[in-house]
N, C-alpha and C positions, 0 to 999 in steps of 0.2 A: 387485426383488421382483415387479413386475407381469409381467415376462417369464417368471419361474419359474411363477407362478400360471397364466399363459396356456398355458404348455407342459403343465402338469398337466391343465388343462381339455381341451386338444386330445387328450391321451392317452386321455381318456374317450370320444372321439367314436366309435371303432369299436364299443365296448361298447354305447353308447346307440343307435347305428344298428341293431345287432342286436336290441335290445329293441323298437324300433319296427317293424322289418321282420317279426319273427315274431309281432307282435300282443300282446306282453306289456304294452307301454305305448303310449299315444297320443302324437301329436306335441306336444300342449300339455303333457302330463306330462313329456316329455323336456326341453322348454324350462324348465319349472319346476325340474327336477332340476339343469339347468346353472346356473340362477340361484342355487339353494340351495348347490350345490357351490362356486361362486365365492365366495359370502359366507363359507362355512366355511374355504376355503383362505386367504382374506385374514386370518382370525383366527389361523390357524396360523403366519403369517409376519410377525406384528407384532413390533416391537422387544422389547416385554415380553410374553412368551407366558405363557399361563395353562393350568394342568392341566385345568380345567373345559372349555376350548375343545377340547382333544384328546378328552375324554370325549364331548362333544356330537357331534363329528365322527364318532367311532366308532359311537355310538348311531344316528346318522342312516344310516350305511352298513349297519348291521345291520338296521335297519328296512326298508331297500330290499331286502336279501336275503330277509327274511321275506315281504315283499309279492310278490317274484318267485316264491317257493316256493308261495304260495297261488294265484297266477294260473296258474302251470304246472299245478297240480292241477285248477284249474277248467276250463281249456281243453284239458287232456290233452296238452300239448306238453312233451317231455322231452329236447330236443336243444340243441345249442350251449351246453352247460354250461361248457366250457372258455373260450369267448369271453366269457361273461357272468359267471356266479358266481365262477369261478376268478379272474378279473381283479379283482372287487370284494374277494374274500377276501385277495388279495395286497396290495391297497391298505390294507385294515384292518390286516393284519399289519405293514405298513411304518409305519403311524401308531402302532400299539402299540410297535413297536421304538423309534421316535423318543421316545415318551413315557417309556418305561422307561429309556431312556438319559439322559433329562433328570432324571427323578425316581426314581433308583435305589433309594432307601430305602423307597419306597411298595410294601409287600408286596401290598396289596390290588390295586394296578394290575397287578402281575405275575400275581396269581391270576385277575384278569379276563381277561387274555390267555390263560391256561391254559384257563379255562372256554370262551372263544370257540373255541379250537382243538379242544377236545373235542366241542363241540356240532356244529361244522361238519366234523368228521372230517378234520382236517389233521394226521395223526399224525406225519409227517416233520417238519413245522414245530414241533410240540409238543416233540419231543425237543430241538430247538435252544433253545426257550424255557426248558425246564427247565435245560439246561446253562448258559445265561446267568444265569438266576435263582440257581442254586446257586453260581455263581462270585462273586456279589455277596452272597448271604445264606447262607453255609455254616454260620452259627451257629444256624440254626433246624432242629432235628431233624424237625419235621413236614413241611418241604418236601422233605427227603431221602426220607422215607417215601412222600410223595405221588408223587415221581418214580419211585421203585422200583416202586410199585404199578402205575403207568402202563405201565412196561416189561414187567411180569409179566402183567398182566391184559389190556391193550389191544394191546400189540405182541407178546405171546406170546414174550417174550425173557427167559428165566430168567437167562441169562448176563449180560445188561445189568443186570438187577435186582440180581443178586449183586454185580456190580462197583460199583453205586451204594451198596449197603449197606456194602461194605468201605471205600469212600471216606468214607462218613458216619461210620464208626467211628473213622477217623483224627482227625476233628474232634471227635467225641463218644464217647470210649472208654468212658465210664461212663453212657451213656444207656440206661435200662431199656427205653424204648419202642422204640428202634431194634433192640435185641437181640430183643425180643418179636416185632416184625414180621419181622425177618430169619429167625427160627426158623419162623414161620408160613409165610413164602414158601418155604423149603426143603421143608417138609412138604407144602405145596400142589403144588409141582413134583413131588415124589415120588409123590403121589397121582395126579397127571395121567399120569405115565409108567406107573404100574401099570395104570391104566384102559386106556391105549393098548395095552399088552402083552396085557391080557386080551381086548380086542376083536380084536386080530390073531390070537391063539390060537384064539378062537372061530371066526374066519373061515378058520382053517387056512392062514394065510399063513406062509411061511418067514421066520423071524426073523433069519436070517443077515445080511441086508443092513441090519437095523435095530440101532442101538446103544442098549442099555438098561443104564445103569450100576447095578451092584448096590449100590454104596456110596450112591447117591442113593435108590434104590428101597427099601432096607432102613433108611432114616433114619440111616445112619451119618454122613452129612455133617451132618445136623441135630444129631447128638450132638456133633460137633466144635464147632458153633456154641454148643451148650449149655455145653460145657467152657470155651470161651473167655469166654463171658458170665459164668459163675459164678466164674471167676478174677478178673475185673475188678470184678464187683459182688457184694458179700457180702450175706447175709441170707436167712432162710427165706422171707420174703414174696416176694422176687424169684424164688426157685427154684419156689415154688408157682405163681406166675404163668406160668412156662414150662411147668410140668407141666400146668396147665389147658389150655394151647394144644395140647400133645401129646395130651391126652385127647380132643380133637375128632376125631382121625383114628383109624380102626379098625385100622391096620396098625402102630401104634407101641407095642405091648405091651412089646417089649424096651427101647425108649427110656424108657418110663414106669417100668419096673422099675429101670432104671439111675438115673433121677432120684430115685426114692423111696429107693433104697439110699443114694445120695449125701446126700439130705436127712437121713436118719436118722443117718448117720455124722458129718456136719459140724454139724448143728444139733439135736442131741438135747437141748440145754438151752434150746431156744426153744419157748414154748407153742404157737406156730402149727404146729410139726411134730406135736406130740401131738394137737392139734385136728384136723388133717387125717387122721392115722392112725386116730383114733377114728371120725370120720365115714365113713371107708371101710368100716367094718364094717356100715353100713346097706345098702350095695350088695352086699358080699361076705358076707352073713349066713347064718344057718342055713337059711333058706327055700330057698336055692339048693342047699344040700347035701342037703336032703331030696328033691330031684329034681323037685318040682312046687310050684306056688303053691297053698296051701289054698283050697278052694272056699267054705267057710263063713266068715261074718264073725268068728266066735269063733276059728276056726283061723287066719285072717289076723292077727287081733289077737295071738294067742299067738306067731306067727312074728315080728311086729313087736316084741313085748315082748322076745323072745330077742335080736333084733338090737340093740335099744337097750341091753340088759344088756351085750352084748359091747362096745358103744361106751363104756359107763360103766366097764367094767373097764380099758379102755385109758386113760381119763382118770385112774382111780385109780392105775394104774401110773405115769403121768406125775407125779402129785402126790407119789409116794414120792421121786422124784429131783428134783422141781422144785416145791416147796411155796411158790408165789409168788402175788401178787395177780393177775397176768396169767393164770396157769394156772387159778386158780379162776374167773376171769371167763369164760374159754373154756368151762369145764365147766358153769357155771351158765347161760351163754347157750344152750348146747346143750339143757340140761334145760328151759329156758323155751320154746325153740322147739318141742320135742316136746310140752310141756304145752299149748301154745296150739293144737296141731293137733286138729281135731274128730274125734271117734270116738263111735260108738253103744254101744261096749262099756265098761260102767262099770268093770269090773275093770282094763282098760288105763288108763283115765283116772285111777283112784285110784292105780295104781302110778306113773304119771308124776308125780302131785302129791306122792306120798310121796318119790320120788327128788329132786324139786326142793327140797322143804322140808328134806330131810336135807342136801343140798349147801349150801343157804343157812345152815343152822344150824352146820355144821362150819366154813364159811368165816368166819362171825362169831366163833366161838370161837377161831379162829386169828388174829383181827384182820386178816384179809386180804380182807374183803368190801368191794367198791367202793360208794361212796355211792348211785349210781342204783339198785342192786339192793335197797336197803332199801325203797324205794317199791313195787317189784314184790312183794317179800315181804309187805308189809302188805296189798296188794291181794288176794293169794292167800289169806292168813289170814282176811281179812274175808269174802271170797266163800265160804270154807269154814265160816264161822260161829264160828271160834275167836277170840273177842274177847279172851280172857285172854292168849293168846300174842301177839296183835296189840299189846296194850298194852305187854307186856314188850319186844317188838321195837322199838316206837316209842321207849320210854325208852332202850334200848340205842343206838339210832341217834343220839339227841340227845347222848349222852355221848361217842360216838366222833367225831361231826362237830359239835362244840359251836359252831363258828363259822359253820356253813352255814345261811343263811336258808332254802334249799330244804328241807333236812332238818327244821328246826324247823317250818316251815309244814306239811309233810306230816304230821309226827308230831302236831302240835297239832290239826290238822283232824280226825285220827282220834280223838284223846282227847276232843275236844269232842263229836264224833259219838257216842262211847260214853258220854258223860256222866261223865267222870272227875272226881273231886273234887280232883285235883291240878292241874287246868287253870290256875287262877288263879296258883298258885305257879310253874308252868312257864312261863307267859307272862313273868313277871318275870325268871325265870332266863334265858330266851331273849334278852331285851333287854339283859341284862348281858354276854352273850357275843358277840353278833353285832356287826358294824360298824354304828354308828348310821346311817351314810349309806345302808345297805342294809336298814334295819329297817322300812320302810314297810309291806311285806306283813304283818309281824307285828302292827303297830299296827292295821291294818284288820281282821285276823282277830280280834284281841282286842276291838276295839270291837263287832264283830258278835256275838261270844260274850257280852260283857257286856250288851249291849242285850237279848238274848233270855233270859238266865238270871240276871242279877244285879239288884240293886235300883237304882232311878233314882239314888240318892245315890252308889252305887259307880260307876255309869256316868258320872255327872257328874264325879266325882273323876278318873276315867280320862281323860276329855276334857281336863280342866285340865292333867293331866300331859303329854298329847300336844301341847297348845297351847304349852307352855313348852319344847318340844323345840328344841335348837339347830340341828336339821336343817331347812332351809326346806321341803323336800318333805313332811316329816311334819307340820309345823305348818300348812302350807297345806291339806293334805288333811283334817286334823283340824277346821279351821274349817268346811269344807263339810259334813263328816259331823256335826259338833256342831249346826250350824244345822238340818240335815235332821232329826236326832233330836229337837231341841227342838220342832220343828213337829209331829212325829208324837206326841210325848208330852204336850206342853203347849199345842198350838194356836198360833194367830197371835200372841197376846200374848207368849208365851214365846219364839217365834221372833224377833219384833221386838226383844225385850229382849236376846236373844243377839247379834243383829246389831249392835245399838247398842253392846254391850260390846266388840265385836271390830272395828268398822269403822275404827278408827284403829291397829290392831295389825298391822303388816306382818310378813312378806310375805303377799300375797294371791294367790288364783287367780281367774280370770275366773268360774269356776263358782260361787264364793261369792256374787258379786253377782247373777249371772243366776238363781241359785236363790231369792234373796230377792225378785227381781222376779217370778218365777213364783209364789211364795207370795202376794205382794200381789195379783196378778191373779186368784188363785183365790178371793179374798174376794168376798162378795156385793156390796159397794160399794168397789171399789179406789180409793184416793186418789191422784190424779195428782201431788200434792205429794210424797208418799212415793216414787212411781216416779221422779220427776225427781231426787230426792235420791240414790236408788240408782244411776241412770244417771250422774249427775255424779261420784259417787264411783268408779264403775267406769272412767269415761273419764279420770279423774285418774291412774289406774294404767296403763290400757291404750289410751288414746286415740291414741297415736302409732303403734300397730302393728296395731290391730284395726278395720278399716273396717266390719265387720258390726255392731259395737256402735253406731257412729254411725247406721247405717241403721235399726237397731232403735229407737233413740231417736226418729228422725224419724217412723217408722211409728207410734210411740206418740202423738206429737203430732198425727198425722193422724187418729187414732182419735176416736170421739165424745167421749171424756173429755178429750182434749188440746186444744191451741191451735195450729192450722195456721200462724198467723203466726210462731210460733217456729222453723219449719222453716228459713227463710232464715238465721237466726242460727246454727243448729246446723250448716248446710251450710258457712257461712263459717268457723266454728271448726274443722270437720273438715278443710277444705282447708289450714288453717294448721298443724294438729297432725299429720296423717298424713305418713308418710315413705315414699320409694321407690315400690315397686310398689303399695303400699296406696292411694296417691292415684289411680292409674289404675283400680284395681278399684272404688274408691268412686265415681268419676265415672260409670263404665259402669253400675254397679248403681243409682245415683241416677237416671240417665237412664231406665232401664227402670222404675223406681218411678214416675217422673213420667208416663210414657206408659201406666201401668196394666198392664205386662207381668209385674210381680211384686207 
């Protein structure tokens, strides 16, 4: 092993001599580099090799390259690159090759090699790296795409890129991403050829000796890619993704028309098709047919209104043949998007609102309105001041989605806000229908409503029902809310009475105890005996997992009303009770407390 390492170090001598001779490094720096390189080489030749050692070696060599680059710039010396930098880069590539041969499955290691080759412009080497990587990782489409993009963009080789995409499709015949990037590559290549031809024609150069394939330039090859892709992968969404790529290029009108025609013939029963066709009317609307864009705000608003009306007509046509929930969702989403757009023309705003409300109403009547749209509908009605319709829609939503906590919460919030007399009954109705494990938001909303609008007796009865809930999350939250409500309505005595009645009724939340501690501290003369009782009860429940509770107890004893002598006992108990990471956290926090840092 020593002979191999010695040979490797001797191989560096010409490169190091050059560095010293041209003034990039001093003699002492060269000696230090030899010493460091020897240590790194020994690590790479141990019996048990470690990936981190290879990474450290590579990073050291890259740092040397960066330093040489900076010093060349500083002294203005730009010669002997082959004898210096090229030698170092070859060494780094060899180490990368050894590492990737040993840890073939480490994709990040391969990508690090790729990044190095790109940064230091070793394109010929990079092609070999991609080839080796893809031979081991052919199952990763992203790597095929990365290699093809390199061939197309960095090496200017569309033929190599096309070959890589075709190979990738053998492994991934149904990869949407590969087909999308393949189509994009063909169109980019066509665009590049068209620009070259245009420049040559402008320069009046004879095109006879240049070959410009009409099939490529007219996007006919891209059309073949599209046909193959849509035969392998079905669905309007995929076709639309290819169409969006084609729309980026200004010479693909024929291809776009072909894709649209194919989309309409094959996926006429897909809502995405109708959604796309409708939205096209915004760009190909009446304003363009009139020959000019109107100059006044009202004229532009009128033109936009006509375009939007054309969009709506397409949606209506789609609903005749495809009256489904998904189709209505596309239509209403479009109406919502247009409604949210700002305009200073009230007439256009009113028209958008009218169209949106009409679509929501018709979808609801057909029982095809999705749940999230009811909330949007209520917001629009409330903003318009139509509280009567809002109440009606809220009731309809709860009937249609009677098991949805979100729908009940949204509807009940609105009905409470409007002061509905049916709110109390509806709260009870909601709790009957929804899953008890998900009912906490409804309990919290009902408690808030009862506390603000019902008698104390009714609210007390509601809390009692909540406390008896078999769902732990509900009963725990109700304890905390009940304690807080008791303090707000009856003062300290009522709060303490409530706490006493509940402090043996599990399950508990930490907030139940900390709220009572806070209430005690807010009194004019807090009693330390009461505080100790609250802390002890809290620690009985949470002492093994909450180091902050122990620290708070210690701080309480250190206060003027406490007894500092008890701190040692509390600390000893905490160390016995706490588990896992909580012990370390407690020790560090306690140390900071003793030194006065917290």
